[in-house]
mmCIF file of the N, C-alpha and C atoms, coordinates in Angstrom:
data_MODEL
# 
_entry.id   MODEL 
# 
loop_
_atom_site.group_PDB 
_atom_site.id 
_atom_site.type_symbol 
_atom_site.label_atom_id 
_atom_site.label_alt_id 
_atom_site.label_comp_id 
_atom_site.label_asym_id 
_atom_site.label_entity_id 
_atom_site.label_seq_id 
_atom_site.pdbx_PDB_ins_code 
_atom_site.Cartn_x 
_atom_site.Cartn_y 
_atom_site.Cartn_z 
_atom_site.occupancy 
_atom_site.B_iso_or_equiv 
_atom_site.pdbx_formal_charge 
_atom_site.auth_seq_id 
_atom_site.auth_comp_id 
_atom_site.auth_asym_id 
_atom_site.auth_atom_id 
_atom_site.pdbx_PDB_model_num 
ATOM 1   N N  . MET A 1 1  ? 53.002 -24.973 49.489 1.00 0.00 ? 1  MET A N  1 
ATOM 2   C CA . MET A 1 1  ? 53.241 -25.605 48.206 1.00 0.00 ? 1  MET A CA 1 
ATOM 3   C C  . MET A 1 1  ? 52.848 -24.677 47.072 1.00 0.00 ? 1  MET A C  1 
ATOM 4   N N  . GLY A 1 2  ? 51.780 -23.901 47.233 1.00 0.00 ? 2  GLY A N  1 
ATOM 5   C CA . GLY A 1 2  ? 51.294 -23.057 46.147 1.00 0.00 ? 2  GLY A CA 1 
ATOM 6   C C  . GLY A 1 2  ? 52.017 -21.730 46.023 1.00 0.00 ? 2  GLY A C  1 
ATOM 7   N N  . SER A 1 3  ? 52.713 -21.282 47.061 1.00 0.00 ? 3  SER A N  1 
ATOM 8   C CA . SER A 1 3  ? 53.388 -19.982 46.983 1.00 0.00 ? 3  SER A CA 1 
ATOM 9   C C  . SER A 1 3  ? 54.878 -20.153 46.766 1.00 0.00 ? 3  SER A C  1 
ATOM 10  N N  . PHE A 1 4  ? 55.468 -19.153 46.159 1.00 0.00 ? 4  PHE A N  1 
ATOM 11  C CA . PHE A 1 4  ? 56.901 -19.162 45.894 1.00 0.00 ? 4  PHE A CA 1 
ATOM 12  C C  . PHE A 1 4  ? 57.598 -18.258 46.887 1.00 0.00 ? 4  PHE A C  1 
ATOM 13  N N  . SER A 1 5  ? 58.766 -18.664 47.317 1.00 0.00 ? 5  SER A N  1 
ATOM 14  C CA . SER A 1 5  ? 59.544 -17.827 48.215 1.00 0.00 ? 5  SER A CA 1 
ATOM 15  C C  . SER A 1 5  ? 60.349 -16.820 47.385 1.00 0.00 ? 5  SER A C  1 
ATOM 16  N N  . ILE A 1 6  ? 60.999 -15.916 48.090 1.00 0.00 ? 6  ILE A N  1 
ATOM 17  C CA . ILE A 1 6  ? 61.823 -14.913 47.421 1.00 0.00 ? 6  ILE A CA 1 
ATOM 18  C C  . ILE A 1 6  ? 62.960 -15.585 46.640 1.00 0.00 ? 6  ILE A C  1 
ATOM 19  N N  . TRP A 1 7  ? 63.463 -16.694 47.113 1.00 0.00 ? 7  TRP A N  1 
ATOM 20  C CA . TRP A 1 7  ? 64.578 -17.361 46.426 1.00 0.00 ? 7  TRP A CA 1 
ATOM 21  C C  . TRP A 1 7  ? 64.138 -17.956 45.097 1.00 0.00 ? 7  TRP A C  1 
ATOM 22  N N  . HIS A 1 8  ? 62.912 -18.403 45.010 1.00 0.00 ? 8  HIS A N  1 
ATOM 23  C CA . HIS A 1 8  ? 62.393 -18.893 43.710 1.00 0.00 ? 8  HIS A CA 1 
ATOM 24  C C  . HIS A 1 8  ? 62.391 -17.767 42.679 1.00 0.00 ? 8  HIS A C  1 
ATOM 25  N N  . TRP A 1 9  ? 61.930 -16.592 43.103 1.00 0.00 ? 9  TRP A N  1 
ATOM 26  C CA . TRP A 1 9  ? 61.848 -15.448 42.180 1.00 0.00 ? 9  TRP A CA 1 
ATOM 27  C C  . TRP A 1 9  ? 63.243 -14.964 41.796 1.00 0.00 ? 9  TRP A C  1 
ATOM 28  N N  . VAL A 1 10 ? 64.186 -15.012 42.737 1.00 0.00 ? 10 VAL A N  1 
ATOM 29  C CA . VAL A 1 10 ? 65.564 -14.609 42.419 1.00 0.00 ? 10 VAL A CA 1 
ATOM 30  C C  . VAL A 1 10 ? 66.167 -15.547 41.378 1.00 0.00 ? 10 VAL A C  1 
ATOM 31  N N  . ILE A 1 11 ? 65.948 -16.829 41.526 1.00 0.00 ? 11 ILE A N  1 
ATOM 32  C CA . ILE A 1 11 ? 66.457 -17.808 40.558 1.00 0.00 ? 11 ILE A CA 1 
ATOM 33  C C  . ILE A 1 11 ? 65.803 -17.584 39.184 1.00 0.00 ? 11 ILE A C  1 
ATOM 34  N N  . VAL A 1 12 ? 64.513 -17.337 39.144 1.00 0.00 ? 12 VAL A N  1 
ATOM 35  C CA . VAL A 1 12 ? 63.834 -17.070 37.885 1.00 0.00 ? 12 VAL A CA 1 
ATOM 36  C C  . VAL A 1 12 ? 64.401 -15.814 37.226 1.00 0.00 ? 12 VAL A C  1 
ATOM 37  N N  . LEU A 1 13 ? 64.615 -14.767 38.003 1.00 0.00 ? 13 LEU A N  1 
ATOM 38  C CA . LEU A 1 13 ? 65.190 -13.525 37.483 1.00 0.00 ? 13 LEU A CA 1 
ATOM 39  C C  . LEU A 1 13 ? 66.564 -13.750 36.912 1.00 0.00 ? 13 LEU A C  1 
ATOM 40  N N  . VAL A 1 14 ? 67.403 -14.502 37.595 1.00 0.00 ? 14 VAL A N  1 
ATOM 41  C CA . VAL A 1 14 ? 68.763 -14.805 37.105 1.00 0.00 ? 14 VAL A CA 1 
ATOM 42  C C  . VAL A 1 14 ? 68.708 -15.572 35.793 1.00 0.00 ? 14 VAL A C  1 
ATOM 43  N N  . VAL A 1 15 ? 67.822 -16.545 35.699 1.00 0.00 ? 15 VAL A N  1 
ATOM 44  C CA . VAL A 1 15 ? 67.688 -17.336 34.476 1.00 0.00 ? 15 VAL A CA 1 
ATOM 45  C C  . VAL A 1 15 ? 67.233 -16.452 33.310 1.00 0.00 ? 15 VAL A C  1 
ATOM 46  N N  . VAL A 1 16 ? 66.269 -15.573 33.573 1.00 0.00 ? 16 VAL A N  1 
ATOM 47  C CA . VAL A 1 16 ? 65.780 -14.681 32.510 1.00 0.00 ? 16 VAL A CA 1 
ATOM 48  C C  . VAL A 1 16 ? 66.900 -13.744 32.058 1.00 0.00 ? 16 VAL A C  1 
ATOM 49  N N  . ILE A 1 17 ? 67.684 -13.223 32.972 1.00 0.00 ? 17 ILE A N  1 
ATOM 50  C CA . ILE A 1 17 ? 68.782 -12.339 32.607 1.00 0.00 ? 17 ILE A CA 1 
ATOM 51  C C  . ILE A 1 17 ? 69.842 -13.104 31.804 1.00 0.00 ? 17 ILE A C  1 
ATOM 52  N N  . LEU A 1 18 ? 70.114 -14.343 32.190 1.00 0.00 ? 18 LEU A N  1 
ATOM 53  C CA . LEU A 1 18 ? 71.088 -15.134 31.450 1.00 0.00 ? 18 LEU A CA 1 
ATOM 54  C C  . LEU A 1 18 ? 70.604 -15.476 30.040 1.00 0.00 ? 18 LEU A C  1 
ATOM 55  N N  . VAL A 1 19 ? 69.330 -15.723 29.909 1.00 0.00 ? 19 VAL A N  1 
ATOM 56  C CA . VAL A 1 19 ? 68.784 -16.108 28.595 1.00 0.00 ? 19 VAL A CA 1 
ATOM 57  C C  . VAL A 1 19 ? 68.700 -14.901 27.669 1.00 0.00 ? 19 VAL A C  1 
ATOM 58  N N  . PHE A 1 20 ? 68.141 -13.789 28.153 1.00 0.00 ? 20 PHE A N  1 
ATOM 59  C CA . PHE A 1 20 ? 67.890 -12.641 27.287 1.00 0.00 ? 20 PHE A CA 1 
ATOM 60  C C  . PHE A 1 20 ? 68.980 -11.601 27.316 1.00 0.00 ? 20 PHE A C  1 
ATOM 61  N N  . GLY A 1 21 ? 69.708 -11.492 28.396 1.00 0.00 ? 21 GLY A N  1 
ATOM 62  C CA . GLY A 1 21 ? 70.729 -10.458 28.531 1.00 0.00 ? 21 GLY A CA 1 
ATOM 63  C C  . GLY A 1 21 ? 70.129 -9.140  28.989 1.00 0.00 ? 21 GLY A C  1 
ATOM 64  N N  . THR A 1 22 ? 70.945 -8.345  29.654 1.00 0.00 ? 22 THR A N  1 
ATOM 65  C CA . THR A 1 22 ? 70.443 -7.092  30.215 1.00 0.00 ? 22 THR A CA 1 
ATOM 66  C C  . THR A 1 22 ? 70.137 -6.066  29.156 1.00 0.00 ? 22 THR A C  1 
ATOM 67  N N  . LYS A 1 23 ? 70.885 -6.055  28.057 1.00 0.00 ? 23 LYS A N  1 
ATOM 68  C CA . LYS A 1 23 ? 70.658 -5.066  27.007 1.00 0.00 ? 23 LYS A CA 1 
ATOM 69  C C  . LYS A 1 23 ? 69.289 -5.284  26.343 1.00 0.00 ? 23 LYS A C  1 
ATOM 70  N N  . LYS A 1 24 ? 68.989 -6.527  26.029 1.00 0.00 ? 24 LYS A N  1 
ATOM 71  C CA . LYS A 1 24 ? 67.709 -6.822  25.379 1.00 0.00 ? 24 LYS A CA 1 
ATOM 72  C C  . LYS A 1 24 ? 66.545 -6.518  26.329 1.00 0.00 ? 24 LYS A C  1 
ATOM 73  N N  . LEU A 1 25 ? 66.698 -6.826  27.605 1.00 0.00 ? 25 LEU A N  1 
ATOM 74  C CA . LEU A 1 25 ? 65.640 -6.525  28.575 1.00 0.00 ? 25 LEU A CA 1 
ATOM 75  C C  . LEU A 1 25 ? 65.437 -5.031  28.703 1.00 0.00 ? 25 LEU A C  1 
ATOM 76  N N  . GLY A 1 26 ? 66.531 -4.246  28.649 1.00 0.00 ? 26 GLY A N  1 
ATOM 77  C CA . GLY A 1 26 ? 66.415 -2.801  28.690 1.00 0.00 ? 26 GLY A CA 1 
ATOM 78  C C  . GLY A 1 26 ? 65.696 -2.255  27.476 1.00 0.00 ? 26 GLY A C  1 
ATOM 79  N N  . ASN A 1 27 ? 65.988 -2.823  26.313 1.00 0.00 ? 27 ASN A N  1 
ATOM 80  C CA . ASN A 1 27 ? 65.316 -2.380  25.085 1.00 0.00 ? 27 ASN A CA 1 
ATOM 81  C C  . ASN A 1 27 ? 63.829 -2.698  25.133 1.00 0.00 ? 27 ASN A C  1 
ATOM 82  N N  . VAL A 1 28 ? 63.487 -3.857  25.666 1.00 0.00 ? 28 VAL A N  1 
ATOM 83  C CA . VAL A 1 28 ? 62.071 -4.230  25.797 1.00 0.00 ? 28 VAL A CA 1 
ATOM 84  C C  . VAL A 1 28 ? 61.368 -3.249  26.710 1.00 0.00 ? 28 VAL A C  1 
ATOM 85  N N  . GLY A 1 29 ? 61.999 -2.912  27.815 1.00 0.00 ? 29 GLY A N  1 
ATOM 86  C CA . GLY A 1 29 ? 61.392 -1.953  28.746 1.00 0.00 ? 29 GLY A CA 1 
ATOM 87  C C  . GLY A 1 29 ? 61.195 -0.592  28.111 1.00 0.00 ? 29 GLY A C  1 
ATOM 88  N N  . ALA A 1 30 ? 62.182 -0.111  27.372 1.00 0.00 ? 30 ALA A N  1 
ATOM 89  C CA . ALA A 1 30 ? 62.076 1.184   26.711 1.00 0.00 ? 30 ALA A CA 1 
ATOM 90  C C  . ALA A 1 30 ? 60.974 1.157   25.655 1.00 0.00 ? 30 ALA A C  1 
ATOM 91  N N  . ASP A 1 31 ? 60.904 0.091   24.877 1.00 0.00 ? 31 ASP A N  1 
ATOM 92  C CA . ASP A 1 31 ? 59.859 -0.021  23.860 1.00 0.00 ? 31 ASP A CA 1 
ATOM 93  C C  . ASP A 1 31 ? 58.461 -0.070  24.479 1.00 0.00 ? 31 ASP A C  1 
ATOM 94  N N  . LEU A 1 32 ? 58.352 -0.773  25.583 1.00 0.00 ? 32 LEU A N  1 
ATOM 95  C CA . LEU A 1 32 ? 57.073 -0.845  26.280 1.00 0.00 ? 32 LEU A CA 1 
ATOM 96  C C  . LEU A 1 32 ? 56.671 0.525   26.814 1.00 0.00 ? 32 LEU A C  1 
ATOM 97  N N  . GLY A 1 33 ? 57.621 1.279   27.353 1.00 0.00 ? 33 GLY A N  1 
ATOM 98  C CA . GLY A 1 33 ? 57.324 2.624   27.834 1.00 0.00 ? 33 GLY A CA 1 
ATOM 99  C C  . GLY A 1 33 ? 56.858 3.544   26.719 1.00 0.00 ? 33 GLY A C  1 
ATOM 100 N N  . LYS A 1 34 ? 57.507 3.469   25.552 1.00 0.00 ? 34 LYS A N  1 
ATOM 101 C CA . LYS A 1 34 ? 57.103 4.286   24.409 1.00 0.00 ? 34 LYS A CA 1 
ATOM 102 C C  . LYS A 1 34 ? 55.707 3.908   23.943 1.00 0.00 ? 34 LYS A C  1 
ATOM 103 N N  . ALA A 1 35 ? 55.401 2.616   23.957 1.00 0.00 ? 35 ALA A N  1 
ATOM 104 C CA . ALA A 1 35 ? 54.078 2.171   23.520 1.00 0.00 ? 35 ALA A CA 1 
ATOM 105 C C  . ALA A 1 35 ? 52.987 2.672   24.470 1.00 0.00 ? 35 ALA A C  1 
ATOM 106 N N  . VAL A 1 36 ? 53.252 2.629   25.758 1.00 0.00 ? 36 VAL A N  1 
ATOM 107 C CA . VAL A 1 36 ? 52.270 3.099   26.743 1.00 0.00 ? 36 VAL A CA 1 
ATOM 108 C C  . VAL A 1 36 ? 52.069 4.612   26.585 1.00 0.00 ? 36 VAL A C  1 
ATOM 109 N N  . LYS A 1 37 ? 53.180 5.354   26.400 1.00 0.00 ? 37 LYS A N  1 
ATOM 110 C CA . LYS A 1 37 ? 53.068 6.807   26.211 1.00 0.00 ? 37 LYS A CA 1 
ATOM 111 C C  . LYS A 1 37 ? 52.284 7.134   24.949 1.00 0.00 ? 37 LYS A C  1 
ATOM 112 N N  . GLY A 1 38 ? 52.547 6.427   23.866 1.00 0.00 ? 38 GLY A N  1 
ATOM 113 C CA . GLY A 1 38 ? 51.814 6.642   22.628 1.00 0.00 ? 38 GLY A CA 1 
ATOM 114 C C  . GLY A 1 38 ? 50.348 6.348   22.789 1.00 0.00 ? 38 GLY A C  1 
ATOM 115 N N  . PHE A 1 39 ? 50.026 5.288   23.534 1.00 0.00 ? 39 PHE A N  1 
ATOM 116 C CA . PHE A 1 39 ? 48.623 4.961   23.776 1.00 0.00 ? 39 PHE A CA 1 
ATOM 117 C C  . PHE A 1 39 ? 47.934 6.046   24.574 1.00 0.00 ? 39 PHE A C  1 
ATOM 118 N N  . LYS A 1 40 ? 48.598 6.542   25.615 1.00 0.00 ? 40 LYS A N  1 
ATOM 119 C CA . LYS A 1 40 ? 48.002 7.608   26.417 1.00 0.00 ? 40 LYS A CA 1 
ATOM 120 C C  . LYS A 1 40 ? 47.766 8.867   25.596 1.00 0.00 ? 40 LYS A C  1 
ATOM 121 N N  . ASP A 1 41 ? 48.738 9.218   24.735 1.00 0.00 ? 41 ASP A N  1 
ATOM 122 C CA . ASP A 1 41 ? 48.566 10.385  23.885 1.00 0.00 ? 41 ASP A CA 1 
ATOM 123 C C  . ASP A 1 41 ? 47.417 10.196  22.915 1.00 0.00 ? 41 ASP A C  1 
ATOM 124 N N  . GLY A 1 42 ? 47.258 8.995   22.399 1.00 0.00 ? 42 GLY A N  1 
ATOM 125 C CA . GLY A 1 42 ? 46.166 8.711   21.469 1.00 0.00 ? 42 GLY A CA 1 
ATOM 126 C C  . GLY A 1 42 ? 44.803 8.773   22.133 1.00 0.00 ? 42 GLY A C  1 
ATOM 127 N N  . VAL A 1 43 ? 44.745 8.379   23.401 1.00 0.00 ? 43 VAL A N  1 
ATOM 128 C CA . VAL A 1 43 ? 43.475 8.381   24.125 1.00 0.00 ? 43 VAL A CA 1 
ATOM 129 C C  . VAL A 1 43 ? 43.055 9.811   24.470 1.00 0.00 ? 43 VAL A C  1 
ATOM 130 N N  . LYS A 1 44 ? 44.042 10.685  24.714 1.00 0.00 ? 44 LYS A N  1 
ATOM 131 C CA . LYS A 1 44 ? 43.717 12.068  25.087 1.00 0.00 ? 44 LYS A CA 1 
ATOM 132 C C  . LYS A 1 44 ? 42.888 12.766  24.021 1.00 0.00 ? 44 LYS A C  1 
ATOM 133 N N  . GLY A 1 45 ? 43.218 12.548  22.776 1.00 0.00 ? 45 GLY A N  1 
ATOM 134 C CA . GLY A 1 45 ? 42.464 13.165  21.689 1.00 0.00 ? 45 GLY A CA 1 
ATOM 135 C C  . GLY A 1 45 ? 43.058 14.482  21.246 1.00 0.00 ? 45 GLY A C  1 
ATOM 136 N N  . GLU A 1 46 ? 42.458 15.039  20.216 1.00 0.00 ? 46 GLU A N  1 
ATOM 137 C CA . GLU A 1 46 ? 42.956 16.269  19.601 1.00 0.00 ? 46 GLU A CA 1 
ATOM 138 C C  . GLU A 1 46 ? 42.785 17.496  20.504 1.00 0.00 ? 46 GLU A C  1 
ATOM 139 N N  . GLU A 1 47 ? 41.700 17.578  21.243 1.00 0.00 ? 47 GLU A N  1 
ATOM 140 C CA . GLU A 1 47 ? 41.429 18.777  22.034 1.00 0.00 ? 47 GLU A CA 1 
ATOM 141 C C  . GLU A 1 47 ? 42.373 18.941  23.217 1.00 0.00 ? 47 GLU A C  1 
ATOM 142 N N  . ASP A 1 48 ? 43.033 17.874  23.629 1.00 0.00 ? 48 ASP A N  1 
ATOM 143 C CA . ASP A 1 48 ? 43.923 17.943  24.787 1.00 0.00 ? 48 ASP A CA 1 
ATOM 144 C C  . ASP A 1 48 ? 45.373 18.199  24.415 1.00 0.00 ? 48 ASP A C  1 
ATOM 145 N N  . LYS A 1 49 ? 45.674 18.330  23.123 1.00 0.00 ? 49 LYS A N  1 
ATOM 146 C CA . LYS A 1 49 ? 47.050 18.569  22.694 1.00 0.00 ? 49 LYS A CA 1 
ATOM 147 C C  . LYS A 1 49 ? 47.487 19.964  23.134 1.00 0.00 ? 49 LYS A C  1 
ATOM 148 N N  . PRO A 1 50 ? 48.763 20.115  23.437 1.00 0.00 ? 50 PRO A N  1 
ATOM 149 C CA . PRO A 1 50 ? 49.264 21.456  23.785 1.00 0.00 ? 50 PRO A CA 1 
ATOM 150 C C  . PRO A 1 50 ? 49.090 22.439  22.630 1.00 0.00 ? 50 PRO A C  1 
ATOM 151 N N  . ALA A 1 51 ? 49.031 23.705  22.959 1.00 0.00 ? 51 ALA A N  1 
ATOM 152 C CA . ALA A 1 51 ? 48.784 24.752  21.950 1.00 0.00 ? 51 ALA A CA 1 
ATOM 153 C C  . ALA A 1 51 ? 49.881 24.771  20.887 1.00 0.00 ? 51 ALA A C  1 
ATOM 154 N N  . THR A 1 52 ? 51.117 24.476  21.250 1.00 0.00 ? 52 THR A N  1 
ATOM 155 C CA . THR A 1 52 ? 52.191 24.521  20.269 1.00 0.00 ? 52 THR A CA 1 
ATOM 156 C C  . THR A 1 52 ? 52.010 23.460  19.199 1.00 0.00 ? 52 THR A C  1 
ATOM 157 N N  . GLN A 1 53 ? 51.514 22.302  19.565 1.00 0.00 ? 53 GLN A N  1 
ATOM 158 C CA . GLN A 1 53 ? 51.279 21.258  18.568 1.00 0.00 ? 53 GLN A CA 1 
ATOM 159 C C  . GLN A 1 53 ? 50.119 21.643  17.670 1.00 0.00 ? 53 GLN A C  1 
ATOM 160 N N  . GLN A 1 54 ? 49.069 22.240  18.232 1.00 0.00 ? 54 GLN A N  1 
ATOM 161 C CA . GLN A 1 54 ? 47.910 22.651  17.430 1.00 0.00 ? 54 GLN A CA 1 
ATOM 162 C C  . GLN A 1 54 ? 48.322 23.776  16.475 1.00 0.00 ? 54 GLN A C  1 
ATOM 163 N N  . THR A 1 55 ? 49.152 24.716  16.954 1.00 0.00 ? 55 THR A N  1 
ATOM 164 C CA . THR A 1 55 ? 49.596 25.807  16.102 1.00 0.00 ? 55 THR A CA 1 
ATOM 165 C C  . THR A 1 55 ? 50.479 25.281  14.973 1.00 0.00 ? 55 THR A C  1 
ATOM 166 N N  . ALA A 1 56 ? 51.381 24.375  15.299 1.00 0.00 ? 56 ALA A N  1 
ATOM 167 C CA . ALA A 1 56 ? 52.255 23.814  14.278 1.00 0.00 ? 56 ALA A CA 1 
ATOM 168 C C  . ALA A 1 56 ? 51.443 23.056  13.235 1.00 0.00 ? 56 ALA A C  1 
ATOM 169 N N  . GLN A 1 57 ? 50.444 22.304  13.671 1.00 0.00 ? 57 GLN A N  1 
ATOM 170 C CA . GLN A 1 57 ? 49.620 21.552  12.730 1.00 0.00 ? 57 GLN A CA 1 
ATOM 171 C C  . GLN A 1 57 ? 48.812 22.494  11.838 1.00 0.00 ? 57 GLN A C  1 
ATOM 172 N N  . SER A 1 58 ? 48.279 23.574  12.405 1.00 0.00 ? 58 SER A N  1 
ATOM 173 C CA . SER A 1 58 ? 47.506 24.523  11.588 1.00 0.00 ? 58 SER A CA 1 
ATOM 174 C C  . SER A 1 58 ? 48.409 25.237  10.590 1.00 0.00 ? 58 SER A C  1 
ATOM 175 N N  . THR A 1 59 ? 49.657 25.516  10.970 1.00 0.00 ? 59 THR A N  1 
ATOM 176 C CA . THR A 1 59 ? 50.626 26.130  10.050 1.00 0.00 ? 59 THR A CA 1 
ATOM 177 C C  . THR A 1 59 ? 50.935 25.194  8.899  1.00 0.00 ? 59 THR A C  1 
ATOM 178 N N  . ILE A 1 60 ? 51.100 23.924  9.191  1.00 0.00 ? 60 ILE A N  1 
ATOM 179 C CA . ILE A 1 60 ? 51.362 22.946  8.140  1.00 0.00 ? 60 ILE A CA 1 
ATOM 180 C C  . ILE A 1 60 ? 50.167 22.851  7.213  1.00 0.00 ? 60 ILE A C  1 
ATOM 181 N N  . ASP A 1 61 ? 48.955 22.874  7.760  1.00 0.00 ? 61 ASP A N  1 
ATOM 182 C CA . ASP A 1 61 ? 47.744 22.799  6.950  1.00 0.00 ? 61 ASP A CA 1 
ATOM 183 C C  . ASP A 1 61 ? 47.646 24.014  6.022  1.00 0.00 ? 61 ASP A C  1 
ATOM 184 N N  . VAL A 1 62 ? 47.927 25.213  6.531  1.00 0.00 ? 62 VAL A N  1 
ATOM 185 C CA . VAL A 1 62 ? 47.853 26.424  5.730  1.00 0.00 ? 62 VAL A CA 1 
ATOM 186 C C  . VAL A 1 62 ? 48.895 26.377  4.611  1.00 0.00 ? 62 VAL A C  1 
ATOM 187 N N  . ASP A 1 63 ? 50.121 25.941  4.935  1.00 0.00 ? 63 ASP A N  1 
ATOM 188 C CA . ASP A 1 63 ? 51.167 25.840  3.933  1.00 0.00 ? 63 ASP A CA 1 
ATOM 189 C C  . ASP A 1 63 ? 50.780 24.859  2.827  1.00 0.00 ? 63 ASP A C  1 
ATOM 190 N N  . ALA A 1 64 ? 50.180 23.762  3.205  1.00 0.00 ? 64 ALA A N  1 
ATOM 191 C CA . ALA A 1 64 ? 49.771 22.759  2.221  1.00 0.00 ? 64 ALA A CA 1 
ATOM 192 C C  . ALA A 1 64 ? 48.682 23.313  1.311  1.00 0.00 ? 64 ALA A C  1 
ATOM 193 N N  . LYS A 1 65 ? 47.757 24.056  1.863  1.00 0.00 ? 65 LYS A N  1 
ATOM 194 C CA . LYS A 1 65 ? 46.682 24.650  1.041  1.00 0.00 ? 65 LYS A CA 1 
ATOM 195 C C  . LYS A 1 65 ? 47.230 25.666  0.070  1.00 0.00 ? 65 LYS A C  1 
ATOM 196 N N  . GLU A 1 66 ? 48.188 26.499  0.533  1.00 0.00 ? 66 GLU A N  1 
ATOM 197 C CA . GLU A 1 66 ? 48.795 27.489  -0.334 1.00 0.00 ? 66 GLU A CA 1 
ATOM 198 C C  . GLU A 1 66 ? 49.555 26.840  -1.490 1.00 0.00 ? 66 GLU A C  1 
ATOM 199 N N  . LYS A 1 67 ? 50.266 25.770  -1.209 1.00 0.00 ? 67 LYS A N  1 
ATOM 200 C CA . LYS A 1 67 ? 51.028 25.077  -2.244 1.00 0.00 ? 67 LYS A CA 1 
ATOM 201 C C  . LYS A 1 67 ? 50.101 24.410  -3.258 1.00 0.00 ? 67 LYS A C  1 
ATOM 202 N N  . SER A 1 68 ? 48.970 23.915  -2.781 1.00 0.00 ? 68 SER A N  1 
ATOM 203 C CA . SER A 1 68 ? 48.073 23.240  -3.709 1.00 0.00 ? 68 SER A CA 1 
ATOM 204 C C  . SER A 1 68 ? 47.374 24.252  -4.617 1.00 0.00 ? 68 SER A C  1 
ATOM 205 N N  . LYS A 1 69 ? 47.225 25.510  -4.197 1.00 0.00 ? 69 LYS A N  1 
ATOM 206 C CA . LYS A 1 69 ? 46.606 26.540  -5.010 1.00 0.00 ? 69 LYS A CA 1 
ATOM 207 C C  . LYS A 1 69 ? 47.555 26.992  -6.130 1.00 0.00 ? 69 LYS A C  1 
ATOM 208 N N  . GLN A 1 70 ? 48.832 26.895  -5.907 1.00 0.00 ? 70 GLN A N  1 
ATOM 209 C CA . GLN A 1 70 ? 49.819 27.384  -6.876 1.00 0.00 ? 70 GLN A CA 1 
ATOM 210 C C  . GLN A 1 70 ? 49.990 26.454  -7.995 1.00 0.00 ? 70 GLN A C  1 
# 
């Protein structure tokens, strides 16, 4: 009584697909993946960024300082 069979889950999946549509479910999945990736990148911190990102950021900082002096 407390457990669901595979057929219960199949019916639930079909209802969810009918209600939301496959395109919207795909968009939700993609958005969730981007959010998880952004969270992981944020947790890593500044010291774990690849050298190219650190170099690009330092170049931007130098350019901004030069422009502010002018």
